[in-house]
N, C-alpha and C positions, 0 to 999 in steps of 0.2 A: 616839606609841601606835602600837603594833604587835602579830604575834602569827601562830602555827601553821607554822612556817618546815618543807618537805615539802624542802628541801635549805636549803644553805649555802655560800657560799665563803670561803674563812679565808687563806688566802695569797695576798697583789697588791704589787707595787709601781708604782710610775708614773714614767713614762720621757716619752716625747713627749707635745706636747699636742697635742689635737682640742678646736677651739670653746672652749678657754680651760679643757679638762680632761684629767687626765693620762692617756697611753693607759696601759693597768689591763691586768695578767697574774693569771688566776685560778687558783687551785689547785681541789683535790679538794672534790667535793659529797656531803651526808648521805647514807647507806645510807639504807634504808625507815625509818620510825619507828617499825614495830614494834610498833603501836597505833592504834586510827582514834580520830583528831585530833578529828574532829566528835563523837564522842559524849562523855558525862558523863564528868568527871575524877576522878570520886571521891561519895565516899555523905553529905557533907555533912558539918561540924563548926561550932562558933561559937568567934568571935574578942573580943577587947575593940575595939570599934568605934573607927576610926579618927579622932584627933584633930586632928591639923595641917595644914596648908594643900594639903599635897602628898601623893600618892599615887605609890608606882613598882612597877609590874609587873617582875616579871625571872624568869631562872632560873638556875641553881646546875649543877653538875656534879661526881661523881667517879668515877676508873676511867677511861675509854672514853668521851671527850667527842664521838667522833665515831657514838657508838649514841645513839639520841634517845633511847634507853628510860632511859638515866641521867642525862638532865634532869628537874629540878625546878623548879615553877611558886611562887614567893614571891610575897607584897606586904609594900612598907614605905615607913613615911609618914615625911616630914621638914620640921620646922618652916622650911627654909630654904634647901633641894633641894641643899645640900652634905653635910649629914649623916644617914643614915640608920639606922630603925630597924624590924627586921620588926614586924607587927600580933603584937602577944601573941597565943598560941593558933593560931596559922597552924599548918598541916598541910599543909605541900608534898607539891606531886601530881605526877605523871610530865602532861610538857608541855614544850612549847620556845617561846622567841620569843615573849613575852604581850604583852599588851595592858590598858588599866584605861581605865576612862569612866566619870565620875559622872554620873546622873542621879535628881532626888527625893534621895531615899532607900536608892537602889541603887547599889552601885559593880559596874560590870560587868570583869570579868577573862575575856580571850579564851586561847587558847594550848593545849586542849584542851577542845572544847567552851564552855561559856560558865559561868563561875559568878557568882553574884548574892551580891554581900557588901551585908547589912542594914546601914545605920549606925545607928539607933537599937539595935537587939536583939545586932546580932551576928553573926546566922546566916549561914554559908555555903554556900548551897545548889548542886547541880550541876546541869544539863543539856545536851543534844544541840543539837549548832548545824548549822543546814540555812543553807546558801550556795548561793543558785542562780542559773543563767544567766538572761536576758532570757526563753529558750523553752522555762525549767520546768526542765529537766537540771540537774546536780547540780552544780556549779564546778569542785568540787575545787581551790578559794583554796589560794595558797601565802603563807605571810607577810602575813595577813590586821591591821591594825587600823584602829582608831577613828580617826576624820577628822574630826567634828563632829556636828551635827543641824542638819535643816532647821526650818524655824520653828514647821513644825507639833511641833517635839520627837523626831521622829523621827531615830534616828543614822544615820548615814554612814561604808560603810568604804570602805577600799580594798586591794585585794589582786593579788598577779600572778597570771595563766592558771597550769593545772595544765602539767606537763612537755610530755604528749602534746600540749596545744593551741599550745603556741608551738616544738616539734621541727622546726627547720631555719628557723625563720623570721630576716629579716633585722632583724626589731624586734620589740621588747617591749613592751606592752602595762602599762599599770596602769590596773585596773578599778576602778571607782564602784560599789557597790552601798548599797541602802535599806531601813532596816527593814522587814519586811512588818506593816501596821497591825495590832495586835490580839496578835503574837508574843512582847512585850516583851523586845526584844534575843535571842532565838533563832531568828529567821529573820531574812534577806537574797534582795531581787531584786537583779541587777545591771543596772544603767541606762546604762552604754557607759564606755567610756574616761576615763580622766584626763588619759590623757598614753600618745603609743607611740613607744619611744623606739628610733630606729636604732642598733644593736648598731655600726657602723662609725662613732662618735660616739664610741663610749667606747674604742676601740683594740681591748681584748680584755676578755672577759669580759660578764657580763649583768649587770643591776642587777637589783638583790634589795630587800627590807626596806620596803616604804614607809612613808613617816613623814608625815602630816599637821598641821599647826599654825598659827594666825594669829599673827603677828609684831609686830602693831601698826597694820599699814599696807598688809598684804596678804597671801593665804595661801603657804603656804610648803609645796612637797613636799620630802622626803628620799628619796634611793636610794642602796643602798648597792652598792660592785662594790669586794669583799673589806673590806678595811682603810679604803677614802677614799669620802668623802660628796658625791654633786652635788644640789644644791637646785634646784628652778626654781620659777617663781612663778606664781600665778593665781588669779581672780577669786570663787571657791566651794570649802566644804567636797572637793567630787567633781568639780573641775575645770570646763571644761578649764585643765590648765595648760600653759605657752609654752616650747617645745624653745631657743628662742631665747634664753631667760633664765638656761639653764645655768652654773650656778656651782661650780668644787670649793670645797667648805667643811673637809673634810678629806681632806688627802693624807697618808696612812701613820699619821695620828692615831688611828684605829680607823675601828670600820661600823657597821652596825646601830643609825642613829641614832633619837634622839629628842629634839623639842624643844617648849617652852612659854615662852611669853611671861609672864614674871614682874619686879615692881619695875621696870617700865620698860626692861628689858632682854630679850632670847632667851637662854635656858640651853639649850645642845647637850650633849647626850649623849651618848656611843658608848659600846662594849668593844672593848679592845684588847689583846694579850697573845701569847704563846706559847697553841696548845691548850690546852693542859693547864691553863694559869694565865693567866686573861682575868680584867681591873680592868672597873668602868666608869669610866669619867674623865665630866667634864665642862669646860666653857668658858662664859664669859658673855661677849658681845657686843652690838651695837647692834642687829643686821638678822637672824642666826643665814644669812646669804645669798652670806656673801662671804669666801675662806680665813682657816684661824683654825690659826696659827701651833701645832705641838705643843705650844713651853711656854705655854701660855695653858691646857691640861687639864688639868686633878689630878682624880686617883683620889677617886672620893666613897663607893664600894662594892668591897671587894677578898675575893675569894674566902677568904682567913683570916678576916676579919670576919665569915663565917659558916660557918667552918668546914667549907669544902668548896675545891674544889681552882680554881672558878672560878666568878665574879660574872658575869653577861654578860645580853642586850639588853633593854635597859633601855626600859621604855614608861613615859611619862609624864603623870600628871594633874592638874589642880586638886581638891583635894575639895569642890565646892561643889557645891547644883544647879544641875543646866542649865536647859535650858528645858523646863519643863512638858510631859508628854503630853499635849497637848489634841488636839481634833476632828482626825481623820485621820491619828492616832497611833494611840490608844486604848492599852488595856493590858493584861495578861493576868497573871491570881493563878494561874496553874494550877503544881501544884509549885514554886510559889516564897512564902517567908514575906516575901520585900519587900514594904515598904508601896505597893500603887501612887502613878505617878506623879500619876493623876489627883487622886488627896487634894489635890497641889501648887497653891499659889494659879498664876493666871497671869502672864506678866511684867508690870510694873508700872514707871514710874523709880524709881530708887533702890535696887529690888530686885537679892540677890544675884544672880550669874549666872554660867557658868564658862567660858565659850569666848568670848574677843576676836574680834569682827568678826560675832560672830554676828548676824540679825538677829530681830525679833520684834513683834507688830501691840501694839498699847494701844488698844484702840476706832479711833478714825482715825489713831492717830500710829504712827508708825516708831520703834522702839528700837531701841536697838544696846548688843549688851554692850561696854564701854570701861572702862579702868584708871582708876581716882578713888581718892586717897589712897590707893593702895596697895592697895587691895580693887578687886574688877568688881563692876561696877554696871550693869543696865540705865541708859540714857543718850538721851532723846529726839534724834533724829535731824536 
């Protein structure tokens, strides 16, 4: 789960080791985006609603791929995580490094503002996205990604601070922010650091593109340093994540990672290739937190399949309702055709859920979202 890159590191090599993570060499950064990544990304359109169990937001590029104005956001679906098809009627729009998350009847896609896909009607609406610091000022967030939900249904995101906020810093934090009540995914307020990563621990380069998922036993944070991926583990989607749990997951096998727990395993997606010929690859492992051999990755979506030069920056989500937007979350229908999430039933034992490991209340009982017989359902804790 991830989005809105305002820069990206592309060229990377692993050499000497730092706490088990390769010393990394970074390449050039993106130019300015050339558009406002927080503004609404399009004027709206209608798609064939996705029916497969998994969705993936990603972007493609033709021409000068270092120019973000040449990046286009897509949304695809898959029955098995290996074969992907773009939604019928999808109209790609300018944006970079998107991510997706479903709650109720809405799939939220970030990467240029926030788009909302109504899974019943197929209507796709576009909205501005507002991410604030704790003091209310604009965060200028980079590489924003959905991390999960709170028990009341509010969405949690993670992001990397603006370039000016980390200029000259010896540590780069990954920040967590929580959805503002009543904003329906359009506004978030920062709650604190999910982790702060010392640059010295990476060798060379900066951590970018955070992605958070639950692997069946713990919350996992991925960060990328070029074509390398490092994992950290923690107790909640917004952290804190522990530096001492650092483990290199990809060593020059690809970066901009996205993980999901599925079918009793972890699917780790990365993008890899030359700058103007990038493909999305997947590997299947037990936990997603150990080094994955390059041979374990296989291409699941290429630029040629999309009739473009690249397919990159995967953001994976389960296409099932998450925790309903309840008390403390609220809903907003202003400017949105999506069915309000408050119309959905509250979590109950045996009902479908979308994010393994999240918890919710059912009367005086605590429920946990767990995999049972191949499906995510609410289980009494």
